[in-house]
C-alpha positions, 0 to 999 in steps of 0.5 A, a space after each residue: 327900875 329892874 329888867 327881867 328876861 323873857 325867859 326867867 332863868 337869869 337874874 334881874 338887872 338894872 338898867 345899866 346892865 340891861 343896856 350894856 349886857 344887850 342880851 340876857 345870859 340864858 339867851 332871853 331878852 330883857 323887859 322891865 320888870 314893870 312898864 312906867 307910864 305917863 299920865 294924859 297930861 304929860 303926853 298932851 305936854 309933849 306937843 310943846 316940847 322939843 324932840 330931845 326933851 321928850 326923849 330925856 323923859 321916855 328914856 329917863 322914866 326907864 333909867 330911873 336913878 341910874 342917871 340923873 335927869 340932867 345928864 340925861 337931858 345933856 346926852 339927848 341934845 347932843 345926839 339930835 344935834 347930829 341930826 340934818 332937821 331940828 324936828 329931828 323926826 318931821 312929818 309930811 302929809 301925803 293924804 287926806 289925815 296920812 302922813 309919812 314920819 321922816 325917820 331917816 335926817 340922821 347921820 346914816 340917814 336911816 331910823 336906826 340912827 335915832 337910837 343908835 346916837 342916844 345908844 352911844 352917848 349912854 354907852 360912853 357915860 355908863 362905861 366911863 363910870 365904872 372904867 371899862 372897855 366893851 366889844 359891840 357885835 353887830 349884825 345888820 340887814 342893812 341899816 343897823 351896821 351904819 347907823 353903829 359905826 356913824 354913832 361909834 366910831 372914834 369912840 374911846 371905849 367902844 370897839 365895834 365888829 359889824 356883820 352883814 350878809 354879802 351882796 344883800 344890802 345896797 351899796 350905799 348902805 354898806 358904804 356907811 360901815 365899811 368907809 370908816 377909817 377909824 381903828 376901833 371898826 371892823 366890818 365883815 361881809 357874810 356869806 348867807 342871809 342876815 337870819 345867819 348874821 342873827 344866829 352868829 351873832 347870838 351863838 356869840 352872846 351865849 358863849 359865856 368864855 368869848 362874852 367875858 374875855 372882850 365884854 361883849 355888848 349888842 346894839 341890835 334891837 335886842 338892847 331895849 335901850 334901842 326900843 325904848 328910844 325909838 318908842 319916842 318919836 310914836 310920843 312926838 308924832 302922836 301928840 302933833 297930832 292931837 295925842 292923848 284926845 285923839 289916838 292915830 294909827 300906825 304903819 311900820 315897814 318891818 323885819 326884825 319887829 323892833 320898830 314896831 315893837 317900839 309902838 307896843 312899848 309906848 302904849 303900855 306907857 299910856 299912849 293910846 294907838 288904834 291900831 299897829 300895822 306891820 307892814 312886810 315884804 315877801 319875807 312874811 313871818 309877821 304877816 303871816 304869824 298875825 293872820 294864821 297864829 303860826 309863827 314859821 320861819 320861812 327861806 329869806 328871800 331877795 328883795 327890793 326893800 333889804 332891811 327887811 328880808 329876815 325871817 326870824 324876828 327877834 323881838 317877837 320873843 318879846 311880844 309873845 311874853 306879855 301875849 302868854 301873860 309874862 310866862 318865863 317858861 312858856 317863852 322860853 320853851 316856845 323859842 328853844 323849840 323855834 330855834 330847833 323846829 322854825 315853828 311856834 303855834 301861838 296859843 288862842 289866848 296870845 293870839 287874840 291878845 296880839 291881834 287887839 293891837 297888830 295887823 300884819 300886811 304882805 306886800 309884793 315887788 310890784 306894789 312896791 314898785 306901784 306905791 313909790 311911783 305913786 307917791 311921787 306922783 301924787 305928792 312929790 315925796 320921792 320914797 325908798 322901797 321900805 317906806 313903799 312897803 308900808 304906804 302900799 299896806 295902806 291900801 289893805 287895812 281899813 283905818 280910821 283916824 290919823 294914820 302915821 307911816 314910819 319912813 325908815 330910810 332915805 331914798 338916796 340909800 337906794 339910788 338904782 332901786 328907786 331910779 329904776 321905779 320912778 325915773 328919779 334918782 335920788 341924790 345922796 344929801 349934801 353932808 353924805 355926798 363924799 360917801 361913793 369916793 371914800 375908800 372901802 375897808 371890810 374882811 369876807 368871811 364864811 357864815 360860820 359862828 365859830 369863824 366870827 367869834 374867831 374874828 371877834 375875840 383877836 379884833 377885840 384883843 388886837 
């Protein structure tokens, strides 16, 4: 399996280099040169398999012969043994043909654990084989950083620098990062928004001297292995609901578009999906793009669902590349222009291709609160604000057939907001109850790329 850049000015690489490199040298994102596919019979068979086995099958399709099947299975079994639910991603029914897929049973109580736990094992396996050490720079809007810290803390071959927008994530989200005691972890509160953090990350990866000096890597969803790992739960939940005979709809609370794009990846691999609904909060760049054909950056607004407070969705470039029939020059032109102007007018043909699969819905703060209250009153389920954005979107889009809302975080990650909305303050699960009493350790820096790059170099070389 070979991977190519969406911008077409970097050489094709294998799975190992795509995983360890993260962002392509030309600033583009790696995608498979061709999509692997599963037969209908194989997809149906996933319903009878344990989650780690399905994960090994899906990831193995992208790794090809670079990782032995028995090694991939062993890594998946170890990764998902860290989850508190044996099903890894269980489903709860909240209405007629409507389900919530609980993606929050991992160590940091967020969907990012599903990909990050296996990614840490992949890094350890691949770096150990090459005798390399890397530095991971992770920009987070709340959950990616905690998942990365939980997955990589204590790693022998990896150092992690997690940067997050100061004051724009919940205390629980912050503490999952800042209470790590291991010396290979550094956390930085950046003055600015997540989009500022993401721009700093991209600037760091485009600094070839820095990349070479510290062997810089990324575990944000710009890393294709993260996307492949997230595609797994589309296969497992769909198979449980009767796929491939019955096709389901998916409603995905979305900020950086990685989780929704993973559903698109599953479709390219042969999984039938009726519709992918991208549910945003008031930071609605994706909802506007799918509705109007104009992908236009706006000012980031702070909301009850902070992990989605994003006005520049990195993974949209991958979808754009597919929608313009894999034309790298067009993709490069569009996203270089977006970096300068904040606007892309999607070509009509590409927009039609996107709209055949995706529908975007923007949800207000009032709707988010009402969805939390209604879900608790009608089902007894306490959901977090991000999941509530997805549940609220159900009222805006008519959907036939079984429908799955991806529940991206445990309600206890947002105790104040959930408690204020519902009157019930969610408690942290038993294994994480001591989080509030642990000592925090992090630095504060201005949102300047050069400052952060200097910090990363000093930490990596220290």
